[in-house]
C-alpha positions in Angstrom: 64.0 116.2 71.0 63.7 118.9 68.3 60.4 119.0 66.4 59.5 121.0 63.3 55.8 121.6 62.5 55.1 122.7 58.9 51.8 124.0 57.6 50.5 126.4 54.9 47.2 126.6 56.8 47.5 128.8 59.9 43.9 129.2 60.9 40.7 127.4 62.0 40.8 123.9 63.5 44.3 123.2 62.2 45.7 126.2 64.1 43.9 125.2 67.3 45.4 121.7 67.1 48.8 123.1 66.4 48.5 125.3 69.4 47.6 122.3 71.6 50.5 120.2 70.1 53.2 122.8 70.5 52.1 123.8 74.0 52.1 120.2 75.2 55.4 119.5 73.6 57.1 122.5 75.2 55.7 121.3 78.5 57.3 117.9 77.9 60.7 119.6 77.4 60.8 119.4 73.6 62.4 122.1 71.4 59.6 123.1 69.1 59.9 125.0 65.8 57.1 126.0 63.4 57.2 126.9 59.7 54.1 128.6 58.1 53.2 131.8 56.4 51.2 133.5 59.2 52.8 136.5 60.9 50.6 137.2 63.9 50.8 133.9 65.7 52.3 134.0 69.2 53.1 130.5 70.5 54.9 130.7 73.8 58.4 129.1 73.7 58.1 128.2 70.0 60.6 129.3 67.4 58.8 130.4 64.2 60.3 130.3 60.7 58.3 132.1 58.0 57.6 129.7 55.1 56.0 131.9 52.5 54.0 129.2 50.8 50.7 130.2 49.1 48.5 127.8 47.3 47.1 130.6 45.2 50.6 131.0 43.7 51.5 127.6 42.4 54.0 129.0 39.9 56.3 129.8 42.9 56.5 126.1 43.9 60.3 125.8 43.3 60.9 128.7 45.7 58.6 127.2 48.4 60.6 123.9 48.1 63.9 125.7 48.5 62.7 127.7 51.5 61.4 124.6 53.2 64.7 122.7 52.7 66.6 125.8 54.0 64.4 125.8 57.1 65.0 122.1 57.7 68.7 122.5 57.2 68.7 125.3 59.8 66.6 123.6 62.4 68.0 120.1 62.0 64.9 118.5 63.5 64.6 115.0 64.9 61.2 114.8 63.4 59.2 116.8 60.8 55.4 116.9 61.3 53.6 118.0 58.1 50.1 119.4 58.4 47.6 119.5 55.5 48.0 118.9 51.8 50.2 121.8 50.7 52.9 121.0 53.4 52.4 117.3 52.6 53.4 117.9 49.0 56.5 120.0 49.6 57.7 118.1 52.6 57.6 114.8 50.7 59.2 115.8 47.4 62.6 114.2 46.7 65.3 116.1 48.6 62.9 118.2 50.6 63.9 116.5 53.9 67.2 114.6 54.4 67.0 110.9 54.5 66.9 109.6 58.0 64.8 112.4 59.4 61.4 110.9 60.2 58.4 112.4 58.5 54.8 112.5 59.8 52.1 113.6 57.4 48.7 114.6 59.0 46.3 115.6 56.2 43.6 117.2 58.4 41.2 116.0 55.6 42.4 114.6 52.4 42.6 116.8 49.3 40.6 114.3 47.2 37.4 116.4 47.6 39.2 119.8 47.8 40.3 119.9 44.2 38.1 120.0 41.0 37.1 116.5 40.1 39.3 116.5 37.1 42.3 116.7 39.4 41.3 114.1 41.9 43.1 111.2 40.1 46.3 113.2 40.1 46.0 114.0 43.8 45.3 110.3 44.5 48.3 109.3 42.4 50.5 111.7 44.3 49.3 110.4 47.6 50.0 106.8 46.6 53.5 107.7 45.6 54.1 109.9 48.7 52.9 107.2 51.1 56.2 105.5 50.3 58.1 108.6 51.4 56.3 109.0 54.7 57.2 107.3 58.0 53.7 107.7 59.5 50.4 109.0 58.2 48.6 110.4 61.2 44.9 111.1 60.8 42.3 112.7 63.1 40.0 109.7 62.9 39.7 106.1 61.5 37.3 107.4 58.7 40.3 109.2 57.1 42.3 106.0 56.9 39.3 104.3 55.3 38.9 107.1 52.9 42.5 106.9 51.8 42.0 103.2 51.2 39.1 103.9 48.8 41.6 105.9 46.7 44.1 103.0 46.9 46.4 105.0 49.2 47.9 102.5 51.6 50.7 103.9 53.8 53.1 101.4 55.4 52.0 102.8 58.7 48.8 104.8 59.5 47.3 105.8 62.8 44.2 107.7 64.0 45.3 110.1 66.7 42.0 111.7 67.6 41.1 115.4 68.2 42.1 117.0 71.5 39.9 119.7 73.1 40.8 121.8 76.1 38.1 120.5 78.4 38.8 123.3 80.9 38.2 126.0 78.4 35.3 124.5 76.4 32.8 123.8 79.1 29.0 124.1 79.5 27.4 127.0 81.3 24.1 127.6 82.9 21.2 129.6 81.5 22.1 132.8 83.3 25.6 132.8 81.7 24.1 131.9 78.3 22.0 135.0 78.4 24.8 137.2 79.7 27.0 136.1 76.7 24.2 136.9 74.3 24.1 140.4 75.7 27.9 140.8 75.4 27.8 139.7 71.7 24.7 141.7 70.8 22.6 138.6 70.3 18.9 138.6 71.2 18.1 136.9 74.5 14.5 135.9 73.4 15.4 134.2 70.1 16.5 130.8 69.0 20.1 130.9 67.9 21.5 128.7 65.1 25.3 128.7 64.8 27.5 127.8 61.9 31.1 128.3 62.9 34.0 128.0 60.5 36.0 129.6 57.7 33.8 130.9 54.9 35.0 128.4 52.3 33.5 125.8 50.0 34.6 123.0 52.3 32.5 124.3 55.2 29.4 124.4 53.0 28.0 127.9 53.9 27.1 128.2 50.2 24.5 125.5 50.5 23.3 126.4 54.0 22.7 130.1 53.3 20.2 129.7 50.4 18.4 126.9 52.2 17.9 129.3 55.2 16.8 132.1 52.9 14.1 129.8 51.4 12.8 128.5 54.7 14.1 130.6 57.7 12.9 129.9 61.2 10.6 132.9 61.9 11.6 132.8 65.6 15.3 132.2 65.1 18.5 133.7 63.8 21.4 132.0 62.0 24.9 133.4 62.8 27.9 132.6 60.6 31.0 133.0 62.7 34.5 132.7 61.2 37.0 134.4 58.9 36.5 134.9 55.2 34.6 137.2 52.8 30.8 137.0 53.5 30.1 139.1 50.4 30.1 135.9 48.3 27.2 134.7 50.4 25.1 137.8 50.8 23.6 137.4 47.3 22.4 133.9 48.1 20.1 135.2 50.8 18.4 138.3 49.5 15.4 138.0 51.9 17.2 137.2 55.1 20.7 138.7 55.0 21.1 141.0 58.0 17.6 140.3 59.0 17.6 136.7 60.4 21.0 135.7 58.9 24.2 137.4 60.1 27.9 137.1 59.4 29.9 138.3 62.3 33.5 137.5 61.2 36.3 135.8 63.1 36.4 135.4 66.8 39.1 134.7 69.3 36.5 133.2 71.7 34.6 130.4 69.9 33.6 129.0 73.3 31.3 132.1 73.8 29.4 131.3 70.7 29.0 127.6 71.5 27.6 128.6 74.9 25.1 131.2 73.7 23.7 129.2 70.8 21.0 126.6 70.8 22.3 124.3 68.1 25.4 124.0 65.9 24.7 123.5 62.2 27.5 121.9 60.2 26.9 121.7 56.4 30.6 120.7 55.6 31.2 118.9 52.3 34.2 117.1 53.8 36.4 117.0 56.9 39.2 115.2 58.6 37.5 115.3 61.9 36.0 118.6 62.8 37.6 120.4 65.7 34.5 122.7 65.8 32.2 119.8 66.4 34.3 118.5 69.3 34.5 121.9 70.9 30.8 122.5 70.6 30.0 119.1 72.2 32.4 119.8 75.0 30.4 123.0 75.7 27.2 121.0 75.8 25.8 122.2 72.5 23.9 119.7 70.3 25.3 119.4 66.8 23.4 118.7 63.5 25.8 117.7 60.8 26.1 116.3 57.3 27.8 113.0 57.3 31.6 113.6 57.1 34.7 111.9 58.4 34.6 111.6 62.2 31.1 113.0 62.6 29.5 109.6 63.6 32.2 109.0 66.1 31.9 112.4 67.7 28.1 112.8 67.7 26.9 109.2 67.8 23.8 107.6 66.5 22.5 105.7 69.5 20.8 106.4 72.8 23.8 108.6 73.8 23.8 110.7 70.6 24.6 114.4 70.9 22.8 115.5 67.9 21.8 114.3 64.5 23.5 113.2 61.2 21.9 113.8 57.8 22.9 112.8 54.3 25.5 114.9 52.5 24.0 118.0 51.0 20.5 117.6 52.4 20.1 121.1 53.7 16.3 120.5 54.2 17.0 117.7 56.7 19.8 119.7 58.2 17.7 122.6 59.1 14.7 120.4 60.0 16.8 118.5 62.6 18.2 121.8 63.9 14.7 123.3 64.3 13.7 120.1 66.2 16.3 120.8 68.8 15.7 124.5 69.3 12.0 123.7 69.8 12.6 120.9 72.3 14.5 122.1 75.4 14.4 118.6 76.9 16.1 117.0 73.9 18.6 119.8 73.7 19.5 119.4 77.4 19.9 115.6 77.1 22.0 115.8 74.0 24.1 118.5 75.5 24.9 116.3 78.5 25.7 113.4 76.1 28.0 115.6 74.1 30.0 116.6 77.1 30.3 113.0 78.2 31.4 111.9 74.8 34.2 114.5 74.6 35.4 113.7 78.1 36.1 110.1 76.9 37.2 110.9 73.3 38.9 114.3 73.4 41.0 114.3 76.6 44.2 116.2 75.8 46.3 114.1 78.2 45.4 110.9 76.4 45.7 112.3 72.8 48.8 114.5 73.2 50.4 111.8 75.3 49.9 109.4 72.5 51.6 111.8 70.1 54.5 112.2 72.5 55.0 108.4 72.5 55.0 108.4 68.7 57.7 111.0 68.7 59.7 109.1 71.2 59.9 106.2 68.7 61.8 108.6 66.4 64.7 108.8 68.8 65.3 105.1 68.4 67.7 104.5 65.5 65.8 101.4 64.7 62.4 103.1 64.9 60.1 104.4 62.3 62.7 106.7 60.7 65.1 103.9 59.9 63.0 103.0 56.8 63.9 106.4 55.2 67.7 105.7 55.7 67.6 102.7 53.4 
């Protein structure tokens, strides 16, 4: 089977999932191709085609469409797997992909909240139309399917896949290793560490977390922002604490180190598909405090086996209050850490999730399977 993954996003959780997908598919003997703008990706055994799409240059849309069709014609895939909104648009335009080639669309969070409110009706209208040109809408969690329904987007077939986590890479460590990692990364060993890990972007909510911390910082703690993006836009929001108790350290190739050295993960996201960061942190035994977004309740829980806390969207006071509660209560932190690891062992096992995806692909090899609808 020949698979083509298409994405304009080549970073963060989307990239980590793509790495998992392509590695597993190569292991299963599939011929895997990718099309996205990034140059520095090295995915073993995967043929990369540069698709020069850029959401900041919408005037070049006709060129992006021609490039994608040329890549599809060259690869001649058995299935095309589109990731995130930009690829979902260009991959489902008329003539973008030949009839009879099955198309999966995985939004990794819908664009309804990503665009200015004035454009939301247009995005919803496109998604309603495009659902009829999609063989399968694949989401990270059931919440995403429910969200689509609220915008009257009802695909003929939709399925929640789940988020896979490498449970051998993302693992808990003991206190000695935690302190060692703090020394390696230049983090104080005698201070409570609050972690916010993700791209610096409106979606991830740093712009509401940073001023809240500046107004009411933990005098015995530090907040670290870890992830790509320009922190200059945030520095002015924290005039009292920037580079004092609030630090932006940039992108990391080892997020597992930061999960292990921190005391709590703080997630102020405005919207999500289902956060890969949350799942990775829980697998490392790190409690998570999160605003309510898609998939958060499933991952963290709200019962006796909860692995953190959920707060109302945008309530940064409650977010930081719940985070402080955990850094000041080692017993609660340890119990929630164990619960998080247990939850991810049952929810995020790659063999189950990636095996499920492989079975979906196998249907595409059947002439009477999902792809048959596009032939009519």
